[in-house]
VEXLO-253238 format. One record per residue: y, z, x of N, C-alpha, C, CB in turn. Coordinates in steps of 0.2 Angstrom, whole numbers, plus 5000, padded with zeros to 4 digits. Atoms other than C-alpha are relative to their C-alpha. Glycine has a CB too. Example, Ala and Ser with C-alpha at 12.3 -4.5 7.8 and 13.67 -1.06 7.14 Angstrom:
2
499450005004497850395062500650005004500050064995499449994996499550365068500550034996500249935002
! end
This chain:
183
499850015007524954504905500149934999500750044999499950075002525054344896500649994996499449974996499450005003526854324892500249924998500650035004499950075002527354164882500849995000499749994993499350015000529054084884500149984993500149935005499950015007529654094866500749964999500150074997499450035003530953984857500450054996499849934996499649965005532354064847499650014994500749985000500350005006531354024832499450045000499849934997500649965000529754114838500250075002499649975006499949934998530654264844500250054994500750005005499949955005530854424834500849994998499950075002499350015002532454424824500550045004500150024992499549964996533254564834500149975007499750075001499950034993533054454850500449944999499349985003499750075000533854294843500750015001499949984992499350004999535654354844500150015008500350074997500050004993535354404862499949935004499550065003500250074997534554234866500649954999499449984997499450045001536054154858500650015004500250004992499549984995537254244869499849985007500150085000500250024994536254204884500149925001499350025002499950085000536254014879500749995000499749984994499250015000538154024876500350015007500350054995499749994994538454094893499749955005499850075003500350044995537253994903499849924998499350035002500150075002537053834893499349994998500149955006500750015002535153864890499850075001499649955003500449944999533954014889499549995006499750024993500550004994533054034906499350024997500250045006500749985002531154054904499950075001499549965004500249934999531154224911500350044993500450035006499749975006532354284896499549984994500749984999500450025005531254184884499350035000499949935000500749975000529654264890500150084999499850005008499949935002530354444887500350014993500450045005499749995007531054404870499650034995500249934998500449965005529554474862500250074999499249995002499749935000530354644866500750005000499750045006499350005001532054654859500350055005500250024993499849954996532254814869500149985007499650065000499950034993531854734886500549945001499349985002499550065000532854574882500750035000499949964994499349975000534354684878500250035007500150054994499949964993534154784894500149945005499450045002499950064995533954614904500749984999499549954999499450035001535454544896500650055002500149984993499549954998536554704899500050005007499950074997500050004993536054704917500349945003499350025003499850064998536354524919500849995000499749944996499250005001538154544912500350045005500150014993499749954995538454694923500049985007499650074999500050024993537954624939500449945002499349995003499650064999538954464936500750025000499849964994499349975000540554574937500449955005500050075003499650044997541854454943500450035006500549964996499749974995542554584955499650005007500250074998500450004994541054564967499849935002499350044998500150064997540854424978499349974998500050005008500750035003539454304970499649985006500249944996500450014995538854254987499650065003500449975006500349934998538454434992499550024995500550055001500549985006537654464975499449965001500449994993500650045000536554314977499650015006500249934999500449984994536054354995499650064999500550015006500449945001535554524989499449984995500550054996500550025004534554444975499449965004500349954995500650034995533554334988499750065004500349955004500349954996533354484999499550054996500550055003500449965005532654594984499449954998500450024994500650045002531554444978499549995005500349934998500550014994530754414995499750075001500449985006500349934999530454604997499550024995500650055000500549985006529554624980499649944998500450034994500450055001528754454980500249974993499250015000499750025006529854394965500249925001500650044998499950074999529654204965500549974995499349964999499550025004530754174950500750025002499950034993499349974997532154284957500249965006500050075001499950044994532054194974500349934998499450005005499850075002532154024966500750004996499549974995499450005004533554074954500650015005500050064995499549994995534654154968500149955005499950075003500050064995534254014980500449944997499349985002499750055004534853894967500850015000499749994993499349985000536453984965500450005006500150074997499750004994536754004983500149935002499550035005499950074999536553814984500749984997499449964998499450025003537953794972500650035003500050024992499549974997538953914982500149985007499950085000500050034994538753804997499850045006500749985002500349964994537753925008499549945003499550064997500450054996536953815022499350014999500250005007500750005001535153765020499650045005499749935000500349964995534653845037500150074998500249985007499949935002535354005031499650024994500850024998500449995005534453995015499350015002500149954994500750004998532853955023499850065004499949945005500149944996533054105035499950064995500550015005500049945005533354225020499349994996500650004995500650005004531854155010499450015004500049924997500649994996530754175025500050085002500049965007500049934999531254365026500550025006499450025001499649994994532554345040500850014997500049955005499350005002534454395039500449945002500350065003499650064999535754265038500450025007500549984994499749994994536854245054500750034999500149935003499349965001538554305046499950075000500349974994500149935000538754485050500050044994500650035005499949975006539354535033499449984995500649984996500650025004537954435024499450035003500049925000500649974997536654505036500050074998500050005008499949935002537254685032499850004992500750035001500150015007537154635013499249994999500349954996500750025001535354565015499650065002499849945005500449944997534754715026500050064995500350025007499949945004535454845014499649994993500850014998500450025006534754754998499250015001500249934997500750004999533054735006499750075001499949965007500249934999532954915012500050044994500550035005500049975006533454974995499349994996500649984995500650025003531954874988499450035003500049924999500749994997530654905001499950085000500149985007500149934999531055095003500250044994500450025006499849975006531555124985500650055001499450044997499449964999533255194990500150045006500150044994500049974994532855275006500249965006499350045002499750044995533955165016500150035007500749974998499949974993533955195035500750015002499649955005499349984998535455265043500349945004500050065005499850064997535555105054500349954995499549975004499850055005535654995039500650024996499449994995499449975004536955105030500649995005499950074998499550014995537955105046500249935001499850035007499950074999537854915048500449984994499449965000499650025006538454895030500750035000499750034993499349974999539955015033500449965005499950085002499750044995540354925049500249934998499650005006499850065002540354765040500550004994499349964997499550005005541654825028499850014993500449955000500250005007540554855013500150084998499249994999499849935003541355005003499450034996500649994995500549965004540355134993499949964994500350074999500150045006540755024978499649945001500749984997500450064998540054874986499350015001500349965006500749994999538454954991499750024994500050065005500349985007538255034974499949944996500450054997500150065004538454864966499449965003500649955001500650024997537054804978499450034997500050005007500549965004536054944970499949974993500150075000500050035007536454874953499649935000500749994997500450064999535854704959499350015001500349955006500749984999534254784965499650014994499950055005500349985006533954854948499849944996500450054996500150075004534154684940499549965003500749974999500550044996533154594953499350034999500249985007500649965001531854724952499749994993500150075002500350015007531654704933499749935000500650014995500250075000531554514935499350005004500549955003500650004996530254544949499450034996500150035006500649965003529154664939499849954994500350064997500250045005529154544924499749945003500649974995500350064997528754394935499350015002500549975006500749984998527354484943499550024995500150065005500449995006526654554927499749944997500450054995500250065003526554384920499649965004500749964997500350044995525754314935500449945001499349984997499450054999527354204937500249974994499749955005499650045005528554144924500149935002500650044998499950074998528553954924500849995002499849954994499350014998530153904933500349944995500049975007499650055004531453814923500149945004500750034998499950064996531753634928500550005005500149944995499550004995533353674937499950045006500650024996500249964994532453804948499549975004499850074997500550034996531053694953500149985007499749954996499950024993531853624968500050065005500749965001500049944996531953804975499450044999500750044999500649965001530253854971499850045006499449964998500149964994529653994983499350034999500650055001500649964999528054074989500050045005499349955000500049954995527854224999499649975006499750074998500350024994527354185017499550055003500549985006
! end
């Protein structure tokens, strides 16, 4: 598909309010949101999921580790760049980030369980192996936490589908240092 990165002036009227809300939250409208603004329905879905997975009760490092895991699993270059950028702000070490971006689990036990669970949800469409569920349980991830990771998978999956349908959404300038290609 040939998706164009729209400006608020080019977007349908029903998308403009959503774009304004995203810009108010993030300081600008990311290219991925601008590319789906042609569909007010998909943009509203994207924004609702974005707001939902950003729930302050869930550890942002875990959320963004899950985002990288799902992005790598579904070949989502935009998502991997975005979540890698956030993990950099969260002071995740470069070697840990490099490992995750290459498809390997981080060294921290809890972070590895988060990565493995999110990856398995994406790769096996929810048919997570007993071993991965056990690891998540042993790492202290509650049912609520595991279900939050499922919500992150839904959001990251949507981003991945759009990125892949478009043949790659151009990375925003702030994401370019974390550009990623599947190995």
